[in-house]
LUMDO-764540 format. One record per residue (C-alpha): x, y, z; residue number from 1. Coordinates in Angstrom, 3 decimals. Each point is the difference from the previous one (the first is absolute). Layout:
N
        X        Y        Z num
        X        Y        Z NUM
...
***
This chain:
152
        X        Y        Z num
    0.000    0.000    0.000   1
    1.065    3.552   -0.624   2
    0.292    2.910    2.401   3
   -3.193    1.382   -1.513   4
   -1.811   -3.257    0.862   5
    1.329    0.146    3.541   6
   -1.328    3.526    0.447   7
   -3.405   -0.955   -1.416   8
   -0.397   -2.905    2.414   9
    1.382    2.004    2.917  10
   -2.680    2.631   -0.688  11
   -2.582   -2.764    0.507  12
    1.673   -0.878    3.328  13
   -0.004    3.679    1.012  14
   -3.715    0.166   -0.809  15
   -0.497   -2.927    2.397  16
    2.067    1.786    2.671  17
   -2.135    3.122   -0.311  18
   -3.140   -2.123    0.228  19
    1.283   -1.467    3.264  20
    0.680    3.475    1.378  21
   -3.502    1.157   -0.967  22
   -1.401   -2.994    1.925  23
    1.892    1.077    3.122  24
    2.827   -2.484   -0.433  25
    3.702    0.078   -0.717  26
    0.898    1.244   -3.507  27
    1.835   -2.966   -1.481  28
   -1.179   -1.647   -3.211  29
    1.005   -2.957   -2.142  30
   -0.852   -1.652   -3.308  31
    0.930   -3.411   -1.387  32
    0.754   -0.046   -3.718  33
    0.201   -2.988   -2.326  34
    0.533    0.303   -3.741  35
   -0.398    3.770    0.071  36
   -3.399   -0.145    1.768  37
   -0.942    0.767    3.589  38
   -1.403   -3.234    1.450  39
   -0.182    1.093    3.624  40
   -0.100    3.258    1.897  41
   -0.160    0.960    3.620  42
    0.818    2.517    2.669  43
    0.855   -0.102    3.667  44
   -3.294   -0.807    1.745  45
    1.178   -0.863    3.508  46
   -1.988    2.874    1.484  47
   -3.098   -0.398   -2.150  48
   -0.287   -3.778    0.548  49
    1.514   -0.074    3.512  50
    2.513   -2.444   -1.479  51
    3.426   -0.992    1.230  52
    1.276   -0.869   -3.477  53
   -1.702    2.001   -2.749  54
    2.976    1.976   -1.215  55
   -0.326    1.208   -3.601  56
    1.969   -2.893   -1.499  57
   -1.973   -2.581    1.997  58
   -3.308    1.601   -1.012  59
    1.155    0.069   -3.621  60
    0.947   -3.696    0.033  61
   -3.295   -0.869    1.695  62
   -1.959    1.956   -2.604  63
    1.864   -1.708   -2.854  64
   -1.515   -3.265    1.194  65
    1.567   -3.423   -0.102  66
    2.599   -0.306   -2.711  67
    2.174   -2.898   -1.076  68
    3.665    0.160    0.957  69
    0.972    0.432   -3.664  70
   -2.266    3.073   -0.201  71
    1.677    1.768    2.932  72
    3.347   -0.678   -1.654  73
   -1.136    2.176   -2.939  74
   -1.081    2.948    2.144  75
    1.395    3.290    1.201  76
   -1.317    1.558    3.198  77
   -0.044    3.779    0.320  78
   -0.145    1.605    3.430  79
    0.125    3.662    0.900  80
    2.320   -0.854    2.900  81
    2.814   -2.457    0.672  82
   -1.625   -3.277    1.149  83
    0.243   -0.943    3.685  84
    1.168   -3.399    1.278  85
   -3.486   -1.529   -0.256  86
   -0.670    1.206   -3.538  87
    3.527   -0.889   -1.130  88
   -0.616   -3.492    1.334  89
   -3.182   -0.335   -2.073  90
    1.847    1.238   -3.094  91
    2.728   -2.587    0.575  92
   -2.489   -2.771    0.811  93
   -1.775    0.455   -3.329  94
    3.267    0.541   -1.879  95
   -1.063    3.295   -1.530  96
    3.187    0.868   -1.900  97
   -0.176    3.804   -0.010  98
   -1.044    2.719    2.427  99
   -0.276    3.645   -0.995 100
   -0.270    2.465    2.864 101
   -0.942    3.655    0.059 102
    2.495    0.891    2.721 103
    1.949   -1.268    2.988 104
    1.022    3.160    1.834 105
   -2.955    0.139    2.417 106
    0.242   -3.754    0.651 107
    2.457   -2.609   -1.191 108
   -0.949   -3.644    0.301 109
    2.458   -2.921   -0.220 110
    1.121    0.952   -3.501 111
    3.407   -1.674    0.174 112
   -1.670   -3.298    0.871 113
   -2.655    0.492   -2.677 114
    2.620    0.828   -2.659 115
    1.584   -3.429    0.445 116
   -2.994   -1.539   -1.790 117
   -1.840    2.768   -1.856 118
    0.774    2.962   -2.201 119
   -0.746    3.166    1.980 120
   -0.502    3.315   -1.759 121
   -0.388    3.209    2.002 122
   -1.655    2.786   -2.001 123
    0.768    2.465    2.832 124
   -3.093    2.098   -0.704 125
   -0.583    3.272    1.829 126
   -3.762   -0.561   -0.135 127
    0.357   -3.222    2.008 128
    2.430    1.594    2.466 129
   -2.233    3.026    0.528 130
   -3.100   -2.149    0.523 131
    1.675   -2.133    2.686 132
    1.910    2.820    1.682 133
   -3.189    2.048    0.419 134
   -1.840   -3.005    1.436 135
    2.826   -0.912    2.410 136
    0.155    3.611    1.231 137
   -3.785    0.136    0.485 138
   -0.501   -3.456    1.565 139
    3.295   -1.319    1.396 140
   -1.709   -2.346    2.480 141
   -1.966   -1.734   -2.758 142
    3.106   -0.254   -2.167 143
    2.034   -1.528    2.835 144
   -2.757   -2.531    0.617 145
   -0.005   -0.943   -3.680 146
    3.732   -0.709   -0.134 147
    0.133   -1.660    3.420 148
    1.912    2.734    1.794 149
   -0.479    0.655    3.693 150
   -0.609    3.523    1.168 151
    2.192    0.958    2.910 152
***
C-alpha cells in the first residue's frame, strides 16, 4: 500500500476516534483493512460499555467478526495510537502482519516487541497527537485508568 492509502485508512480510524469522544469515551479509533477494503472498525468503548477490554483495536477486531487465520494474515490494522500490551497481543495472536499507527508520542505501547513479528509504520500525525493530548489534559484520571496507571 502507498502512503496515500495509509492516510485514507487512518482518516477512517480518526473518524472512529472522534465518534468515541462524542459518545463520552476515549478518542482512539481503529480499522482493519483487507485487500484495500475496511472489513472492521471500532473505537475505544470502555467507558460507554463499562468494559475492561474494549480498546479501539479490540472493538475493531470484534466488529470484523470471526475470520480465518489466513484472512488475518492478509490484513493491516490502523490505529490512531500505538497499541497497548493487550491490543499488541491480539495483533500477534492473529498474525496480522502490519500495523499503521497515527502517533506514539502521547502513549507508546510495546513497539519493540511488536516489531519483532509485524511491520510497524508510524504516520506521526499532528491530528492524532492533538486529539489525544487534549483528552489527556482534560481527563487524566480516565486516561490513566485506560492504560492501567495508578494515580498517586
